NUGU-687863 format. One record per residue: x, y negated, z negated of N, C-alpha, C in turn. Coordinates in steps of 0.001 Angstrom, whole numbers, plus 524288, in hexadecimal, padded with zeros to 5 digits. Layout:
% residues N
XYZXYZXYZ...
END
This chain:
% residues 408
85A676292B7377D8598C62E7B7350F85D0462EF37303285B6F6317772C2385E956326C727D185F2963838726BA863AD639EF724E3864B963F7C7245C868206402271FA586AB4644C571F7686E4F645C971AF7873C56474E71D2787771645B371A2F87CA46474371B0787F1664907715C18824264D19715C6883F064F80710F38899264D5A70FBA88A6264C1670ADD88F7C64A80709248910964DEB7049A8962564DB3703558982F650C86FF098993764D756FA1A896B664EF46F5D38979664C2F6F0EE898616501D6EC6789D28650A96EA7989E2B654966E63189C7E659E76E7C989D7F65BB16EC7689C49660F06EE7C89641661C16EF2F8935265D6F6EEE888DB565E1B6F01588C6165BAB6F53C888E265DD06F81C8878C65BDF6FD45882AF658686FCF0883876536F6FCEE87F8564F836FBBB87D5C64D577009C877FD64D88701EC875F864AD17067B875A464501705908770F64200709B0875EF63C7B7097F873E763AC070E98870DB6367570E8586E4A634B571317871F0631E371705870AA6323A71BE6873D162F5771FC586FFD62D87723B8871496299E7268E86DF2627A872AF08704F628C47300D86D44629BC7340486F2562A7B7395586AF66295873CF686C5D62800741A286878626EB745A5867FF62B60749B286A8662F957489586A636340774C01865636370374B6D863766390574FBE85E7A63BFF74FE085F0A6417674E0185AE4643B674BCC85AEF6490574A1085D1B649367447C85D0464DFC7427B85EEC64EDF73D2886497650B773D2E867DA64D4873F1886D5D64E5C73FA68704464D7573A648731C6512D73885875D1650BC7335287BBB65116733D387DD0652197385388373652AC738EE8853B64F0373D678895064BF473C5488AF1648257401E890DC6488A7411C89298648007461089809648D77476289B8A6449D744B08994763FEF7443E89CBE63BD77420D89DEF63C9573C3589BA664071739D189CBA64174734468A17D644ED7338A8A35464781737D88A7AE64B3D737718ACB26485B736158AFAA64AE8732E98B52464930732098B84B64A11737148BCD2647C1737698C0016484D73C058C13A64DF773CFE8C2A2650AE738928C3F765628738F38BF8A6599C73B088BAF3658AD738A98B68C65BCF73AA18B4F165A71740018B54465568741678B3F2653DA746BE8B78D6569974AB28BCBA656BF7496B8C0396592B74D328BF2C65F2374D518BDBE66159749318BCB9666F77491B8B7846686074C278B3B6664CE74B748AF15665B274E8D8AFD0664E3754418B2A9660E6755E58B3EC6603875B558B6A26650975D9C8BA476671575A888BD4566BBB75C428B9736707D75CCE8B596670CA7593B8B1AE67501759C18AE956749275EE48AD37670027603F8A9F266EA6764E78AD6667047769BE8B24666ED1769E28B5876705376E458B6446762676E708B67667897769F18B70567E89769B18B23E680DA76C698ADBE67EEE76B898A91C680CA76DF88A91F67FF8773E68AB2467C00775BF8ABB267AC577B558AF6C67EE077DD38B3AD67FFB77B3A8B764683DD77CF28B4DD6892A77DCC8B16968A3177A148AEEC68F7277A128AA3D68F8077DCD8A97F68B1B780CD8A57468AAB784A589FD868BF37827289EDE6894677E0F899D7689F877B8089526687C477ED0890EF68A2677E2F88C47688717812388A626831C77F15886CF680B5781C1884F467B7877FF3882FA67B6977AA387F8567F6B7796087D3A67FA57742F88176680B376FDD88545683FA771298897C684F876D5188CD067FFD76C8C88D9267D03770D389091678387702288DC96748276C6B888F36745B76C6B886066710F7686188758672F4762E4887886783F762138890A67A3B75D2688EB96790575BB6891E36787D75FB98975F6773A75EC2897DF671C375C868943366E8875DC6894586692875B6E891BA668C37565088D3D66BAC755BF88A3566B19750D588C7466E1174C6288D9C672FF74D1788F356761A748938945D6746E745EF8986967341748EA89D446711F7464689C2B66BD2743B2898B4668C8745C28976F663C6742F8894C5664C873DF4891096684473DF688E086697C7391A891A366B91734D6894A666F967363D897D5672117323D89BFA66E677307089E4466B1B734098A2536678D7328E8A045663A772E5889B8C6617972F618995A65D8A72BCA8978166050726AC89605664ED726FE8945C667B1722328991E6689371ED089DA8669A97213E8A2C166A1671E1A8A40B6649D71C088A38C6609D71F688A4E865B6671D478A18565A14718B489C9365AFA718F78994F65A007145989AD765D0770F9089DAA6613D7103289FBF6645070C038A5066625370A3B8A73665E6370D138AC2C65C4270B828B0F665ED770E6E8AF9E661D7712678B3D96643E715958B42D660BC71AB78B83565DB171AE78B8B0659A271F138BBF065B1C723AD8BD8565FE6723D58C085662017282D8BFDA667D77289E8BFE366A1972D278BF2B66FCE72D8F8C3B3672A572B268C8656700D72AC88CCD7672D9728868CC766730D7227C8C8C267065720248C7B06706C71A9C8C3F867483719018C1BC6778371CB68BDCE67B7F71B408C07667FDA718578BE3A6817A714468BFF7685F77114B8BBC968A1B711058BD3868E9B70F598B953692DE70EF88B4DD6912570B2E8B63568EAD7070A8B22368D157034E8AE8B688AD705C48B0E968501708768AD9C680E770ACD8A9DB682C770EE68ABA7686F2711D68A84C68931715F68A3C568C277134E8A4D068F2C70F2E8A0AE691F170C8889CF668E5C709BA89F1E68A02707CC89C0C685F470555897F2683A97097989A0A6828D70DFA896AC68080712308924A6843971382893CC68963713EC8900D68D5C7151B88BAB68D6A7113A88CC868CFC70C07888D668CCE707F988591687EE7085B887FC6838B709E8884EA67ECE70AA98811A67F6770EF4882BC6822F7133A87EE0682C57177187A6D686747155487B8368A31712558777A68DB97107A8739068B3A70CD48758768779709E387287684AA705D78705A67F8A70779870D667E5570C8286EBB6794A70E79871396747670C498765D6749A70B8787942670347095C87C4666D6070D7087A7166D467126487CF166A3C7166687919665D3717D487A4C6632F71C158776465E7471D438719C65F4571E6D8703A66391720BE86ACA6644B722088679C665AC71D3086A546680171948867A56698C7149A8649966EB6715388656D6713A719BE862EB6763971AED866AB67AD0719DF8648967F137179E8679F683A37170D868496864471C5386D2B6877771DA086E1E689D4722DF86DB668FA17228886B7B691FD7268C86B82697CF726F387146699767281B8721469E8D727678773D6A0D572843878F86A02272D92875346A0DA731978770E6A037736D68785669A8A738848760D696BE7359A877946916C7365B87CD96902B7341087E236926372FC58834A6920572D2888734694A1730D5885B0698C9733648895269B3F7370D88AA2697B173B9B88696694A573D69887BB691067419688B8468CC473FD288AF568AE273B1188E9C68715738E28941E6894D738C18946668E4C7374F8999B690C77373289BFE690ED73CA0898DE691DD7409789AD06921C7460289CE468CAD7479189A81688AD745C489C7D68362747098A1B9682AD744588A25B6846873F568A710683FA73C858AB586874773EF98AA0668BEB740668AE2068F52742FD8B01F68CC7747B58ACA868A4574AB98AE99687E874F978B2416835A74E598B12F6805674A0F8B4A667C50748608B9EB67E2A746D68B9EE682BC743DF8BEDA684B7741FA8C1F568743746338BF8F689B074A158C26168BE274E6E8C4C0687BE751AD8C1D568386752BF8C3AD67F4C755F88C7F567C3B753468C7DB67BFF74E0F8CBD46792974AF98D04667CA07493F8CFFC681F174AE58D463685A47499B8D52268613743E28D1066862D740BA8D146686B273AF78D02F68C42739DE8D42468FAC73B128D3386956073ACE8D25169791735648D511695557315E8D4616978A72C258CF286967672A3E8CCCC6922B72B038C796690AB729428C3B3693EF72C8F8C4BD694BB731858C179697CC734F18C07769D4B732C88C4B469F80730AA8C45C6A4E172ECA8BFF66A5D272B098BFD26A26E726D58BBAE6A378722E58B6796A177724708B61E69DDF728158B0F769BF172A248AEDA6A04E72D8D8B1FF6A2E4730E48AFED6A721734578AE806ABDD731168B0DE6ACD972CDF8AF9F6B149729938AA2D6B0BF7273B8A8756ABF8726138A31D6AB46723A689F216AD3B7273D89B286AFBB724E3896896B1A6727D0891B06AFFD724FA88D626AED2727AF8889E6AD5C72533885FC6B1E6722A8882696B10671EF887F706B52471CD787C016B7C4720A287B6B6BCE171FF5877A06BFA072387872116BE527218486F466BBBD724DF869AD6BA41723A7866306BC5772811861BA6BE7D726AD85E1A6C06172AA885C176BBD372E3385C576BC8F7331885A556B887736D08547A6B8A473708852076B42F7365184C4C6B3C87367A84AA06B2D373C07847816B67373E2F845726B5FD7435683F976B5B0742F683D3F6B174744BC837AA6B0777445F8352E6B052749DF830DA6B2E874A7982E466B30974F80828766B30B74E92825E56B15C752D38200C6B16B752F981DE26B663755448197B6B80175355817106BCBD755AF8142B6BB0A75A21811D56BF0275CEC80F3D6BE3F761B380A766BACB7610D807A16BB5175C82802E96B7EF75BEC804B16B27775B3B808C46B1417588F80AB06AC33757A980C546A99275CF380EDB6AC9B7600F810BF6AA907652C80BF56A98E768C7808406ACBF768A0803946ABD876BEE800816A721769D9800656A677764AC7FDDF6A188762B18006169C9776497805B969CA0764D08084769831766D4807686977A76CC78076A69C0876F7C805E869BCC7753C8008969972776057FCB669B18772DA7F76669937773A07F73269357772B57F9FA6918876E5A7F9C268C0076D5E7FC99688C8771AC800F268AE177392803AC68887777E9800436880477CE07FD3268BF077DF37F9EB68BD0782877F5CC687F7781AE7F3926876177CFA7EF5B6836777BB47F1DD67E0877C767F64667D4E77A8F7F8D26782977B037FA12676DA7809F7FB5567AC6783987FC51679CA789507F740677DB78BF17F33267A2078A787EDF76786278CAB7ECC4672C178B007EE7367145786597ED9D66BE7784947F0F5667E97874F7F5AF669DD788D17F908666CD78C467FC3B662767895F7FC2B66267784307FEC165E2C7814E8047565EE2780C680633663B177F8680BC56650E77E9380D766696F781FC80DE6668CC7873180F1F66D3278A9D814FC66F0C789A48188366B997883281DED66D2F7874281E64670B17827A81B3066FE677E8D81B546733C779FC819526788D77B578156C678F477E8F8133B67DF67804781755681327833881A1767E73786EF81DF26811078A018227D682D1786DD8240067F917830D8282C680F477F76826E26864477CE68224D6868B77AD4820A568B8D778348206A6901F77C1B81E5668F547809081DF36938678475823676954478641826DA69195786B682C7C692E97885682EC2696647841D82E17694C377F328307F697E577AE482DC169D0877A35828B169D6577B4F825D86A24B77B3C827BC6A5F577F9F828F96A3B57841882A446A6F37887A82FC46A8B77889B833B76A583786F8839036A73A786EC83C1F6A55F7822E839D36A25077EF183C566A0CD779B58420169F0D77A078430C69ADF77D15848BA6990D77D5484A41696E77785984FA1696647779F851626938F7735784FCC68DE8773EC84F2368B1B76F6F84D24685E076F728507E6823D772F585559682E977313858B567FD177658857D7680BC77BEF856626858A77D8C85569686827831A84FDF684CA784D084C5F684817810F846D9682F4782718469C67D7C784B78497C679C178228849556747F7842784BE2673CC7898684F546771278ADF85240676C378FA484F8E67A2F793E684B1367C7C792C6848B568023796478471567D9079BAC849156800B79FEE847E867DFB7A519843B6680FE7A7EC8411C67E797ABA483D3C681267AEA983F916857E7B20584479685017B34C846C9688E77B69C8473268E327B3BD846C368E237AEA0846E6692F37AB91841D26960D7AB9583DC4693727ADAB83895696127ADAC8370C697417B3528359869C0B7B47E8338E69D7D7B97F82DAF69EEC7B8B582A4169B4A7B999824A669BE67B8638222A69FEE7BC44824CF6A0BC7C0AE822966A4637C48A823486A9DD7C2E4827D36AAF77C053828D66B0457BE89827F36B0DB7B89D8268D6AC897B631825646ACAC7B08682A696ADD27AD5C82EC06AC287AF60833E46ADA17ACBD8368B6A8527AADF8396E6A9337A6A883CBD6A5387A46F842586A7267A45F846286A4407A62784B936A5777A60F84E556A0727A420851C06A0E07A056854D269C3D79EAD859C369DE579BE285DBB69ADD79C88862BF69C197999D862C8699E17940B863C669CC77900D863CF69B0F78AD1868B1697A8789DD8681B693577877F86C3F68F9E786D18703E691F57831886EAD694AA77F2387205696AF77B2E8760669A7F77D2C8749669E1D780A8878496A1FE78296878566A30A7884F8755E69FAA78B25874EB69FFA790D2872396A4FB792CC86FF26A7F378F4186D226ACBA79103868406AB4E793BD866C36AE6379778862326AD3A79AD685D506AFD579854859BA6ACA3796BA855196AE9E793F7850C16AF067982A84D6B6B2FA797B5849066B36979B798448B6B637798DD83FDD6B46479AA683AF06B6C8798CE836CA6B52779CA9832116B75F79B8982D996B63979EE3829DA6B28179BEE826E56AFC679EF4822AD6AC3379CDC81D896AF0179D5F81A6E6AF347995C815526B18A799D0811FB6AE9979DD380F066B15E7A0DF80C246AF207A5558082E6AB217A35F806266AB9B79EEC802426A7AC79D0D804DD6A26379C22809FC6A1F779BC080C6869D1679AD680EBE69A9179FAE80EF469D777A4188111869B817A8D480E5C696617AAD980940696247AAE18068F691727ACC6807E768CB37A943808C668DA57A42880A116895C7A09080F5A6871C7A1D18132668AA57A2C581833688B97A43081847685DC7A9788153A687E67AD0D814ED6856E7B2618129D67FF07B1D680E3C67F8F7AEDE80BEA67A707AE3580F67676A47AB6B81247678867A778815B5675217A4AF81A606737B7A80581BEB676C17ABDE82045675107AF6A81E8A670B57B28A819DC6706F7B44E817EF66C127B7668175B6670B7B3BE81587667F57AF14814D0663747AB5A81A1C660F17AA1681DEA664047A8DC822D4661A97A721825F465F017AB6D8246265FBE7B0298276365D337B496826F3657437B432822D8655467B18C8224064FA77B1578268364CE47AE1D8291B64FE07AAA282D3064E027A7A28329B64E9B7AA1B835D664AC87A94A83B2664B187AB6083E3C650107A93584017653137ACCD842896582F7AB1283EE465CA87AAD5839B265BD17AB86835FC65FC37AAAC83614663C27AF3D838BC662677B382838CE666747B7DA83D88669E87B6D5840C0668CB7B2B98450866C757B1738440966F357AC278426166C207A814841DD66E507A30583C4C66EBD7A16683B42672BD79E0B8362F6732079BD28349F66EE779800838CA66D0F7954A837F7669217914983BA4664AB7922E83AB0661537962C83E8365CE97971A83E24658C2792F584247656527921B8426C6525478DC883E8964E0F78EC783D6D64CCC7938483A216487F794F483483649637930B832F164DFD791C782DC864EB878FFF82D4D64E2B78A0A8319864D0878740831C164C5E781A683122646957804482FF16457477B6D82FBA64010779B18350F63DAB778E7835A8638F677A3683A926363E7794883B7163582773448403163621771808412E6358C76C1F84698632D976B67846AC62FA57678084B8E62CDC7667A84FBC63031763F584E7363518762AA852446388D760688547A63C877644D853EF63BC0768EC855D663F4276CB085BF163F6476CF685E5D643E176CBB863F76442776C3886632646EE77142862E9649707743E8648164CA3778948630664A3377DD18666964AF578184865156490E78708862CE64DAC78A54860D8651A9787D585ED96561878ABA85A66654AF78E008596F657AC79233854FE656D5795A38502D65969793C68505C65C4978F8B84BD965F2B78D8984A5665DA578807845C165FBB786AA843E265ED97811784775661A277D7D8481965F8D778BB84B82661DA774FD84969666807721684D0E6693076F7284B5366DFB76C948476866D017685A847CC6686F765E984462667237616D83EE0666727637683E1566404767E6838E06639676A0983660668C476B3F8396A66C3876D7F8372A6718576EEF8359F6745D769EF838D967411765C6837A867670760EE8327A6745475EF18318F66F1F75F1B82CCB66CD475D288283D66EDE7604A828C866F5D765BA824706714E768F9822FD676AE76738826FA67A1D7666D825CB67F73764F98234F67FD875F7F8251267CB075BFD822C567CB9756DF81D0667B0B7570D81BFF6770675A83816A66753975B10813216796575D45814C067C62760E581189680F9762CF810946848975E7A814C56860075BB88148B689B875730810CD68804752DD8116E682D77514780E786810774CD6808BE6801074E198074767FA0752DE801E567EAC754507FF39683BD7562E801E1687EB756797FFAD68CF4757DA7FD4768FAA753367F960692A8754167F6C4695B374FD87F55369B29751B67F5D969F0774DEF7F3F96A41974F437EE0E6A40974F707EBA96A868751547E5FD6A877751AB7E3216A79A74C4F7E5916A91B7481B7E35A6A88C743027E4E36A31E740877E75E69FC1743907E8C769A81741757EE0869A5873EBD7F0C069EC073EA57F5C369E8773BE77F9BC69BAA73F437FD1F698CB73C958016A695D273F7280591699A77414D8087D697CB7451580CBC69AE87473C8117569A3B743A58147D69E39742B18190D69E3073F3381C93699AF7412281E626965773D5282191691BC73F29827366931C74016828246966A743FE82D40697DD7454D82FDF693CC74934834F1693757498B8377068FC574CDF8370D691AD752CD8389168E1B756418386C68F5875BB883B836940375D6A83FAF6951A75A7B843246997375BB58402869EC675B2283BEB69E9D75853838EC6A37275761836356A51B75C4E835E46A20D76073833FF6A3C3765988379A6A7E87679583CA96A792766CB8405E6AB6F7687A83FD06B0447655F83F626AFE37606883E9F6B49875D13839646B78975E8B835736B46375F9B8306A6B68576103830C26B9D8765FA8336F6B78D769DF8340B6BA5B76ED9837116BF5D76E1483B456BF2B76B2283E586C3F576A0083B266C82F7677A838246C69F76342835246CA707606D830C16CC9B763BD82E576C963766F282A406CB5176AAE82C0F6CFE076DF9830F96CF0E77017833386D319773AE834BD6D7EE770828373D6D71376C10839576DB9376937834C56DE99766B6830AB6DC1C764D882BFD6DECC762C78298C6E1EB7670282A216E06A76BE5827BD6E3427703382B2A6E7BC7723282FB76E88F76F338330A6ECCC770A0837086EBC8774E1837C26E6E67766483B3C6E55577A74840DD6E539778728449F6E4FA77BFF84A146E55177AB284C516E01477913850CB6E06C776808538F6DB7C774FD854F56D88477A2A856696DBB777E20857C86D93A783638535A6D5D37855C84EB16D7A8784C284A4B6D44F786B6849E46CF47783E884ABA6CF2677EA284AC06CA8977BAE84F5A6C6F077D34853D76C93C77DE6858856C66877F68857D66C338784488557A6C57378847854976C30378D29851376BE1178C7984D5E6BE33788FE849DF6B9C67882484CA16B597784FB84EDE6B7017809E8510C6B32E77CF5856806B13177E91859266B4277818285E4F6B269782F5862876B36677E94861166B6D177B0E864DA6B85B776F6867176BDC37787686BC06BF177766786DDC6C4327779686AD76C8887753686B026CD1777726868826D1A57751686A136D29876F6886F266D1D476E3E8711E6D297768C486E9F6CEC27652B86DD76C9BB766D786B446C5EA7639D865AA6C73E7627D863236C90A766C685D336CA8B7660A85CF96CF3C76207860686D308762BE8600E6D79275F73861976D611759BA8653A6D29F7592C867046D0FA753EC862676CE27750EE85F956CAE4753D085B956C7B575108856A26CA9B7502E855546CE71753A18501E6D0767537284FB16D6957524A854336D93775246853E36DEE275168851C56E05974C0B852CD6DCCD74828850C66DE0F7431D84B406DCA17423D848F36DA177461A843666D8327457483F6D6DB9B7483C840EE6DF2274B7883D6B6E1F574EC083EB36E79B74EA983A786EAC774E6383B0E6F09574EB7838EC6F2287542A83C7C6F2B4757CF83B426F37875D4C839486F91B75E3A836C46F9E8762DF835BA6FF507643683A8E703187646983EE1700B6765DA843B6703CB765CD845177058B760398445D701D575C37845377031E756B984169707337550883C8A70720756CC8389470AC575534839DD710767576E83BAD7105775C5083D0F7155475ED5841BC717E875BF4845957148775A8384A2171684757A884858718C8752408449F7162A74FBF842A17181974AC48401071D6A74B7283CB271DDD74F7A839EF722B47502C83DB57274F751A0841EB7260175453845AC72A277552C8489C72C0A75078849AF7280B74D0084CAA7296074858848C972BB67441A843A772AC77448C83FC372C97740AD83BC072FDA743A683D02734C074534839507379F748CB83445738C074611833BA738817412782EC17397C73E5182BF17346E73CAF82D567304973F1F82B2972B3073DB18259572A7273F008239372D7D742C881E2972CCD7445F81BD3731CA7464D816A2731E2746DE813D173655748C3810D6734E074DCB80F9173911750C880C797382B7551D808E073CC6756128047373BBE75916800BB73FE475A22803317446B75CE0801537492375BA8803A574DDD75DCB8010C74EFA76313800BA74B32766A37FE2E74BBE76BC18020674E9676F518001C752607725980358755187761F8068F75985773A38053375AF276EBF8082575F1476BEA804197633B76AA78063E767A676864802E676BCC766A47FF9C76A81761C3801367661F75F547FE7C764B675A7D7F96E7619375BD77F5CA7615A7584C7F10375E6A759057F2567586675A157EF6A755EC75DB57F092750D375F2D7EF8974CD175AA67EC8574E4B7570A7EB6F74AE0752AC7EFDA74A8574E947F32F74E5974F307F7C674EE474B637FBE574B0E74CEE7FE4B748CD748DF802BF74567749BA8079174829747C380C29747C074AC7810DD74A167495D815837466B749A081972747A1746EF81DFD74481746DB82055743E574C5A8226473F2C74D99824FE73E967529182AC273F0E751DA82D3C741C7755A9832FC742547558883480747E57566283999748B2756D283B7874E007584583B38751D2753CB83A5074FA074EF5839EA7533474AA58341C7534B748DE8317E757B4749B182BF3758497483882B3C75B6F7436F826C075B71740D08262575E5D73C2A827227640E73CE48266076661741698278976BEA7425382D6F76D13742E8830577694A743298360B76A35743C88389B76AA473E6283B6876F1573D6C83DD576FA773831843A976E7D738608459C76D4A73D4384B3D76C2073D8C84BE37662A73E0784EBE763D173A7784ED175E3173A328543E75BC973BD08582475EED73CE185D3375CA573E848602F7608E741AD8637975EED7451186672762367488386C06761197483C86F6E7655B7484F875357643A748B087734768A274C2587C4A7685E74D4B87E9276B907514E87DCD7719B7501087E0C7732274B2987DC37788F749E88787177AB3748A887494777A0748DC86F577797A7478486BE677505745B3867797768974325863AB772E37418186271773CF73BBF860D176F8B738EC85FAA76FD3733A4859DA76FB7732D2857AC773BA72FCC8521B773A872EF7850BB7708272A0384BA277041728F7849C676D0B724BB84B9B76EDB71F8D84D31773D271F4384ED5775ED71A4C854E9775C4719AF857927733B71D8E85CE37729771CFF860527770471F3785E0577A95721FE8611377F4F724228628077E21729C08677A77F6B72B388694577EAB7309B867F17837D733D88665B782A573892864F4786DF73C40867D3786007412386A4B78A6E7431586D2A78A1E7481C8697B78B6E74CA786B5A78A8275170867D578BE1755DD866C8791CE755F386A79794F67543F869CD79A91753F38657C79C20750248652C7991D74BFA8610D79A2D7481785BC6798AB74A4F85B9B7946474D5F856E3792A974F48854CF79597753F08589479823756F88573079A9A75BDD85A4679FDB75C418591E7A3C1758E685C617A8BA758F485BAD7ABAE75DF385FC67AEA475F3C85F7B7B1F3763F985BE07B68D762EF8594A7B8687673B855F87BD327668B859897C1EB7656A857727C5C0762BB85A927CA9F7615D85CDD7CCD776629862177CE2D765DA864D77D0AF76A3F867397CD2776E208660B7C7F176D7C868297C4597712C86DC27C2CA77008871177C30C773F2876A07C225772E0877A67BC21773D987BAE7BA477715C87D2C7B4A87723687E7A7B3D77780587CB17AF8B779E787D987AE0A77F93879E47B075783348762F7B3F878171872957B680784A086E347B29B7862A
END
């Protein structure tokens, strides 16, 4: 395989070819690190262990410091102690302009991840002065793009999946789609999904999310229960099929395998889901929007919120915190609660039939506590203000009969 490695020539970052026998599009290698950066990265990894990071976070503890260290090296900064405010800001601009090894422009949230890797290096190496200005830096505020499929698109994918199930050629692809449709796990959790997480008798799914150990739960639609049951019998013929939905033994052998996992990899599951999406069509022949697999999660959230359900209901399914759900989706949906708040704040916002009143039933009148017959528009402790701007006291509004004494 041939790829690119970046070198420094007169302050320009020039790509040059290199050869490697490693599988995948790997651009960063540990043996490239200077002794100083290697020691700093090792310290960052140990720092993560002391903080008792989860398995997935430990992977980031290895990757992020490596990436940012080599990006600095490509810039001519050969030790973390050589980092200056200017060199850090220069690296940030390189990330934004796609001037690092991948050649891709990084989003602000990805640059923030690189910053987290650098912060871990600086903390572990006790470089407090450098840490100060790195921690001060914040990414640009950019709107998060959330893409989801509507109900027609999801049903089109369901229809295609059911058809393919009948054909029997790719049962694992069908099940991958139905699993994501039913509970939309993160892609890392999908490959590790176990049969013990599914109770086909009660139509329930329960599983712990790898990212945060939260317990996700949801129901399976009855029309899909027989398909899951039949697939459970089918996959038993493969080694590990009695434990996992997608055992590694049912995949094709490849010379590029890097993991000793017992299950199918994330890449395969993404390919299966894309295959379902790309081959599905709406009734009028329109293709399904080419969104990534993560859009299953957005679709589930929007389905519930559009139906007027609570953020808590979405949180139980996705395994995200309520605060995270609200942060991502509150700006995208106008819920029934929002509508009710609007109507209370704008009592003249709509009209309704005058049914059950002294007015003719065909007549429409304003809804709210202030009606056209009411001439008083505001209340305060000492009286009310009429439409002409005059204040009236309760005595003005309800005078005593002649001859009536106070307190009588």
